[in-house]
OpenMM code with the backbone's topology and positions (N, CA, C; nanometers):
from openmm import Vec3, app, unit

residues = "MET PRO TYR LEU PRO GLN PRO GLN ASN THR ASP ASP ILE GLU LEU GLY SER ASP LEU MET GLU LEU VAL GLU ALA LEU ALA LYS ASP VAL HIS GLU GLN TRP ALA ALA ALA ARG MET ARG ASP GLY TRP GLN TYR GLY PRO ALA ARG ASN ASP GLN LYS LYS LEU HIS PRO CYS LEU ILE PRO TYR GLY GLU LEU PRO GLU SER GLU LYS GLU TYR ASP ARG ILE THR ALA ILE THR THR LEU LYS LEU ILE ARG LYS PHE GLY PHE ASP ILE VAL LYS LYS".split()
positions = [
    Vec3(-4.0546, -2.4907, 3.4368),
    Vec3(-4.1022, -2.4654, 3.3016),
    Vec3(-3.9798, -2.4596, 3.2082),
    Vec3(-3.9823, -2.5331, 3.0973),
    Vec3(-3.8679, -2.5306, 3.0062),
    Vec3(-3.8583, -2.3959, 2.9329),
    Vec3(-3.7359, -2.3607, 2.9027),
    Vec3(-3.7098, -2.2374, 2.8272),
    Vec3(-3.7596, -2.2525, 2.6836),
    Vec3(-3.8327, -2.1540, 2.6356),
    Vec3(-3.8832, -2.1539, 2.4995),
    Vec3(-3.8342, -2.0268, 2.4300),
    Vec3(-3.7292, -2.0371, 2.3475),
    Vec3(-3.6766, -1.9182, 2.2797),
    Vec3(-3.7835, -1.8515, 2.1937),
    Vec3(-3.7845, -1.7191, 2.1948),
    Vec3(-3.8793, -1.6422, 2.1156),
    Vec3(-3.8066, -1.5266, 2.0464),
    Vec3(-3.7227, -1.5602, 1.9467),
    Vec3(-3.6514, -1.4533, 1.8772),
    Vec3(-3.7472, -1.3655, 1.7980),
    Vec3(-3.7057, -1.2428, 1.7757),
    Vec3(-3.7836, -1.1509, 1.6935),
    Vec3(-3.7938, -1.2063, 1.5513),
    Vec3(-3.9086, -1.1918, 1.4906),
    Vec3(-3.9263, -1.2319, 1.3514),
    Vec3(-3.8850, -1.1151, 1.2619),
    Vec3(-3.7831, -1.1363, 1.1825),
    Vec3(-3.7339, -1.0309, 1.0927),
    Vec3(-3.7541, -1.0688, 0.9459),
    Vec3(-3.8429, -1.1644, 0.9216),
    Vec3(-3.8665, -1.2079, 0.7838),
    Vec3(-3.9172, -1.0945, 0.6943),
    Vec3(-3.9790, -0.9938, 0.7538),
    Vec3(-4.0335, -0.8836, 0.6754),
    Vec3(-3.9304, -0.7735, 0.6481),
    Vec3(-3.8093, -0.7896, 0.6967),
    Vec3(-3.7051, -0.6880, 0.6802),
    Vec3(-3.6124, -0.7276, 0.5664),
    Vec3(-3.5945, -0.6364, 0.4731),
    Vec3(-3.5044, -0.6593, 0.3598),
    Vec3(-3.3769, -0.5789, 0.3802),
    Vec3(-3.2643, -0.6389, 0.3488),
    Vec3(-3.1369, -0.5676, 0.3491),
    Vec3(-3.0935, -0.5490, 0.2050),
    Vec3(-3.0582, -0.4275, 0.1695),
    Vec3(-3.0140, -0.4001, 0.0331),
    Vec3(-2.8730, -0.4508, 0.0085),
    Vec3(-2.8372, -0.4613, -0.1173),
    Vec3(-2.7039, -0.5072, -0.1545),
    Vec3(-2.5961, -0.4116, -0.1041),
    Vec3(-2.6353, -0.2861, -0.0738),
    Vec3(-2.5394, -0.1884, -0.0227),
    Vec3(-2.4858, -0.2266, 0.1154),
    Vec3(-2.5538, -0.3186, 0.1833),
    Vec3(-2.5105, -0.3583, 0.3170),
    Vec3(-2.4258, -0.4853, 0.3177),
    Vec3(-2.4020, -0.5457, 0.2018),
    Vec3(-2.3276, -0.6706, 0.1985),
    Vec3(-2.1821, -0.6526, 0.2441),
    Vec3(-2.1235, -0.5375, 0.2177),
    Vec3(-1.9881, -0.5095, 0.2669),
    Vec3(-1.9882, -0.5078, 0.4200),
    Vec3(-2.0906, -0.4482, 0.4769),
    Vec3(-2.1040, -0.4438, 0.6223),
    Vec3(-2.1308, -0.5827, 0.6785),
    Vec3(-2.2131, -0.6597, 0.6114),
    Vec3(-2.2416, -0.7972, 0.6558),
    Vec3(-2.1111, -0.8746, 0.6659),
    Vec3(-2.0277, -0.8653, 0.5642),
    Vec3(-1.9019, -0.9407, 0.5641),
    Vec3(-1.8076, -0.8914, 0.6737),
    Vec3(-1.8009, -0.7605, 0.6949),
    Vec3(-1.7156, -0.7053, 0.8011),
    Vec3(-1.7643, -0.7507, 0.9389),
    Vec3(-1.8949, -0.7492, 0.9594),
    Vec3(-1.9512, -0.7959, 1.0863),
    Vec3(-1.9286, -0.9456, 1.1049),
    Vec3(-1.9467, -1.0224, 0.9991),
    Vec3(-1.9269, -1.1671, 1.0075),
    Vec3(-1.7824, -1.1984, 1.0470),
    Vec3(-1.6885, -1.1266, 0.9883),
    Vec3(-1.5479, -1.1469, 1.0231),
    Vec3(-1.5256, -1.1144, 1.1706),
    Vec3(-1.5835, -1.0056, 1.2181),
    Vec3(-1.5640, -0.9689, 1.3580),
    Vec3(-1.6334, -1.0670, 1.4525),
    Vec3(-1.7474, -1.1194, 1.4136),
    Vec3(-1.8144, -1.2224, 1.4944),
    Vec3(-1.7185, -1.3396, 1.5137),
    Vec3(-1.6535, -1.3797, 1.4058),
    Vec3(-1.5571, -1.4898, 1.4147),
    Vec3(-1.4397, -1.4518, 1.5047),
    Vec3(-1.3870, -1.3307, 1.4861),
    Vec3(-1.2731, -1.2860, 1.5667),
    Vec3(-1.3090, -1.2836, 1.7152),
    Vec3(-1.4290, -1.2350, 1.7484),
    Vec3(-1.4734, -1.2310, 1.8880),
    Vec3(-1.4864, -1.3725, 1.9452),
    Vec3(-1.5459, -1.4608, 1.8675),
    Vec3(-1.5620, -1.5997, 1.9102),
    Vec3(-1.4257, -1.6645, 1.9325),
    Vec3(-1.3339, -1.6470, 1.8351),
    Vec3(-1.2014, -1.7090, 1.8448),
    Vec3(-1.1242, -1.6541, 1.9649),
    Vec3(-1.1310, -1.5230, 1.9862),
    Vec3(-1.0612, -1.4626, 2.1003),
    Vec3(-1.1139, -1.5179, 2.2326),
    Vec3(-1.2455, -1.5333, 2.2430),
    Vec3(-1.3049, -1.5871, 2.3655),
    Vec3(-1.2617, -1.7320, 2.3878),
    Vec3(-1.2613, -1.8095, 2.2816),
    Vec3(-1.2181, -1.9494, 2.2930),
    Vec3(-1.0728, -1.9566, 2.3397),
    Vec3(-0.9877, -1.8749, 2.2774),
    Vec3(-0.8454, -1.8779, 2.3118),
    Vec3(-0.8220, -1.8321, 2.4562),
    Vec3(-0.9001, -1.7347, 2.5017),
    Vec3(-0.8905, -1.6927, 2.6429),
    Vec3(-0.9250, -1.8082, 2.7368),
    Vec3(-1.0123, -1.8958, 2.6901),
    Vec3(-1.0532, -2.0114, 2.7699),
    Vec3(-0.9604, -2.1312, 2.7515),
    Vec3(-0.8492, -2.1113, 2.6809),
    Vec3(-0.7498, -2.2171, 2.6672),
    Vec3(-0.7613, -2.3047, 2.5441),
    Vec3(-0.8507, -2.2707, 2.4529),
    Vec3(-0.8650, -2.3498, 2.3312),
    Vec3(-0.7519, -2.3175, 2.2337),
    Vec3(-0.7201, -2.4167, 2.1487),
    Vec3(-0.6194, -2.4016, 2.0444),
    Vec3(-0.6721, -2.4633, 1.9149),
    Vec3(-0.5992, -2.4322, 1.8066),
    Vec3(-0.6340, -2.4948, 1.6787),
    Vec3(-0.6048, -2.6443, 1.6866),
    Vec3(-0.6935, -2.7217, 1.6280),
    Vec3(-0.6733, -2.8652, 1.6084),
    Vec3(-0.7488, -2.9063, 1.4846),
    Vec3(-0.6996, -3.0027, 1.4094),
    Vec3(-0.7650, -3.0418, 1.2833),
    Vec3(-0.9052, -3.0990, 1.3019),
    Vec3(-0.9335, -3.1474, 1.4230),
    Vec3(-1.0675, -3.1978, 1.4546),
    Vec3(-1.1059, -3.1444, 1.5921),
    Vec3(-1.2339, -3.1179, 1.6102),
    Vec3(-1.2798, -3.0674, 1.7395),
    Vec3(-1.2645, -3.1750, 1.8468),
    Vec3(-1.2087, -3.1315, 1.9596),
    Vec3(-1.1940, -3.2200, 2.0738),
    Vec3(-1.2175, -3.1351, 2.1978),
    Vec3(-1.3360, -3.1495, 2.2568),
    Vec3(-1.3736, -3.0665, 2.3705),
    Vec3(-1.2861, -3.0933, 2.4931),
    Vec3(-1.2455, -3.2185, 2.5144),
    Vec3(-1.1633, -3.2496, 2.6301),
    Vec3(-1.0257, -3.1832, 2.6192),
    Vec3(-0.9668, -3.1833, 2.5003),
    Vec3(-0.8343, -3.1232, 2.4796),
    Vec3(-0.8425, -2.9762, 2.4404),
    Vec3(-0.9652, -2.9248, 2.4261),
    Vec3(-0.9896, -2.7862, 2.3852),
    Vec3(-0.9213, -2.7543, 2.2515),
    Vec3(-0.9520, -2.8369, 2.1533),
    Vec3(-0.9026, -2.8172, 2.0166),
    Vec3(-1.0217, -2.7912, 1.9247),
    Vec3(-1.0030, -2.6983, 1.8317),
    Vec3(-1.1123, -2.6644, 1.7393),
    Vec3(-1.0548, -2.6292, 1.6028),
    Vec3(-1.1103, -2.6866, 1.4954),
    Vec3(-1.0574, -2.6593, 1.3610),
    Vec3(-1.0897, -2.5202, 1.3068),
    Vec3(-1.1796, -2.4470, 1.3719),
    Vec3(-1.2160, -2.3134, 1.3228),
    Vec3(-1.1369, -2.2014, 1.3898),
    Vec3(-1.0364, -2.2368, 1.4666),
    Vec3(-0.9510, -2.1330, 1.5256),
    Vec3(-0.8422, -2.0960, 1.4250),
    Vec3(-0.8902, -2.0400, 1.3157),
    Vec3(-0.8068, -1.9944, 1.2042),
    Vec3(-0.8648, -1.8606, 1.1573),
    Vec3(-0.7888, -1.7850, 1.0775),
    Vec3(-0.8430, -1.6582, 1.0278),
    Vec3(-0.9731, -1.6791, 0.9484),
    Vec3(-1.0602, -1.5798, 0.9565),
    Vec3(-1.1907, -1.5852, 0.8887),
    Vec3(-1.1765, -1.6224, 0.7411),
    Vec3(-1.0801, -1.5623, 0.6741),
    Vec3(-1.0618, -1.5873, 0.5307),
    Vec3(-1.0285, -1.7309, 0.4968),
    Vec3(-0.9803, -1.8065, 0.5940),
    Vec3(-0.9439, -1.9463, 0.5709),
    Vec3(-1.0545, -2.0438, 0.6102),
    Vec3(-1.1633, -1.9918, 0.6665),
    Vec3(-1.2740, -2.0787, 0.7063),
    Vec3(-1.3436, -2.1379, 0.5850),
    Vec3(-1.4008, -2.2571, 0.5991),
    Vec3(-1.4870, -2.3093, 0.4923),
    Vec3(-1.6101, -2.2200, 0.4784),
    Vec3(-1.6678, -2.2155, 0.3620),
    Vec3(-1.7849, -2.1309, 0.3363),
    Vec3(-1.8990, -2.1607, 0.4331),
    Vec3(-1.9149, -2.2853, 0.4726),
    Vec3(-2.0239, -2.3193, 0.5652),
    Vec3(-2.0069, -2.2481, 0.6988),
    Vec3(-1.8845, -2.2330, 0.7461),
    Vec3(-1.8594, -2.1619, 0.8713),
    Vec3(-1.8745, -2.0115, 0.8525),
    Vec3(-1.8290, -1.9599, 0.7390),
    Vec3(-1.8474, -1.8168, 0.7106),
    Vec3(-1.9958, -1.7842, 0.7054),
    Vec3(-2.0744, -1.8739, 0.6470),
    Vec3(-2.2187, -1.8510, 0.6348),
    Vec3(-2.2843, -1.8434, 0.7725),
    Vec3(-2.2392, -1.9248, 0.8653),
    Vec3(-2.2908, -1.9203, 1.0020),
    Vec3(-2.2698, -1.7807, 1.0610),
    Vec3(-2.1496, -1.7248, 1.0416),
    Vec3(-2.1196, -1.5903, 1.0919),
    Vec3(-2.1980, -1.4835, 1.0157),
    Vec3(-2.2164, -1.5029, 0.8856),
    Vec3(-2.2958, -1.4076, 0.8062),
    Vec3(-2.4406, -1.4039, 0.8535),
    Vec3(-2.4955, -1.5191, 0.8869),
    Vec3(-2.6342, -1.5240, 0.9352),
    Vec3(-2.6469, -1.4431, 1.0636),
    Vec3(-2.5491, -1.4535, 1.1515),
    Vec3(-2.5500, -1.3734, 1.2740),
    Vec3(-2.5490, -1.2249, 1.2400),
    Vec3(-2.4636, -1.1854, 1.1463),
    Vec3(-2.4541, -1.0444, 1.1066),
    Vec3(-2.5848, -0.9969, 1.0423),
    Vec3(-2.6390, -1.0745, 0.9519),
    Vec3(-2.7629, -1.0374, 0.8825),
    Vec3(-2.8778, -1.0255, 0.9825),
    Vec3(-2.8878, -1.1217, 1.0733),
    Vec3(-2.9934, -1.1181, 1.1742),
    Vec3(-2.9819, -0.9926, 1.2596),
    Vec3(-2.8602, -0.9571, 1.2975),
    Vec3(-2.8381, -0.8367, 1.3783),
    Vec3(-2.8800, -0.7119, 1.3022),
    Vec3(-2.8394, -0.7000, 1.1765),
    Vec3(-2.8747, -0.5820, 1.0973),
    Vec3(-3.0257, -0.5726, 1.0755),
    Vec3(-3.0893, -0.6854, 1.0503),
    Vec3(-3.2346, -0.6852, 1.0339),
    Vec3(-3.3048, -0.6418, 1.1619),
    Vec3(-3.2540, -0.6864, 1.2751),
    Vec3(-3.3133, -0.6491, 1.4030),
    Vec3(-3.2977, -0.4992, 1.4290),
    Vec3(-3.1827, -0.4442, 1.3937),
    Vec3(-3.1613, -0.2993, 1.4066),
    Vec3(-3.2668, -0.2247, 1.3256),
    Vec3(-3.2897, -0.2686, 1.2025),
    Vec3(-3.3914, -0.2058, 1.1179),
    Vec3(-3.5311, -0.2255, 1.1748),
    Vec3(-3.5597, -0.3435, 1.2233),
    Vec3(-3.6924, -0.3715, 1.2791),
    Vec3(-3.7230, -0.2796, 1.3967),
    Vec3(-3.6222, -0.2456, 1.4757),
    Vec3(-3.6395, -0.1565, 1.5900),
    Vec3(-3.6429, -0.0097, 1.5508),
    Vec3(-3.6397, 0.0175, 1.4188),
    Vec3(-3.6590, 0.1546, 1.3716),
    Vec3(-3.5322, 0.2350, 1.3499),
    Vec3(-3.4180, 0.1734, 1.3557),
    Vec3(-3.2931, 0.2448, 1.3339),
    Vec3(-3.2511, 0.2350, 1.1880),
    Vec3(-3.1848, 0.3388, 1.1411),
    Vec3(-3.1273, 0.3390, 1.0068),
    Vec3(-2.9800, 0.3016, 1.0154),
    Vec3(-2.9326, 0.2389, 0.9114),
    Vec3(-2.7915, 0.2050, 0.9008),
    Vec3(-2.7369, 0.2891, 0.7858),
    Vec3(-2.6540, 0.3858, 0.8197),
    Vec3(-2.6055, 0.4816, 0.7207),
    Vec3(-2.4539, 0.4858, 0.7240),
    Vec3(-2.3927, 0.4711, 0.6080),
    Vec3(-2.2476, 0.4812, 0.5979),
    Vec3(-2.2082, 0.6263, 0.5836),
    Vec3(-2.1110, 0.6694, 0.6615),
    Vec3(-2.0630, 0.8073, 0.6546),
    Vec3(-1.9610, 0.8218, 0.5448),
] * unit.nanometer
topology = app.Topology()
chain = topology.addChain("A")
for resn in residues:
    res = topology.addResidue(resn, chain)
    for name in ("N", "CA", "C"):
        topology.addAtom(name, app.Element.getBySymbol(name[0]), res)
């Protein structure tokens, strides 16, 4: 039987503007975690992706990424925060 992904639907969850600072911090860390894992596996920066040579153009600091790549990481952060809320948890800054 083929795998059929069934992610939680979080369309009904709203995140306030007060969480945008957290979204950006999480997005940056998502990138850092991804980059660290790639580098542990022997990948390096390269101007174009090359899977055989393990080169990737996104192995650069988050702030230097194109907006399209930052948005990918932001979506991961937003989805995570929405899921936390959907499961009944509050997100409170101390």
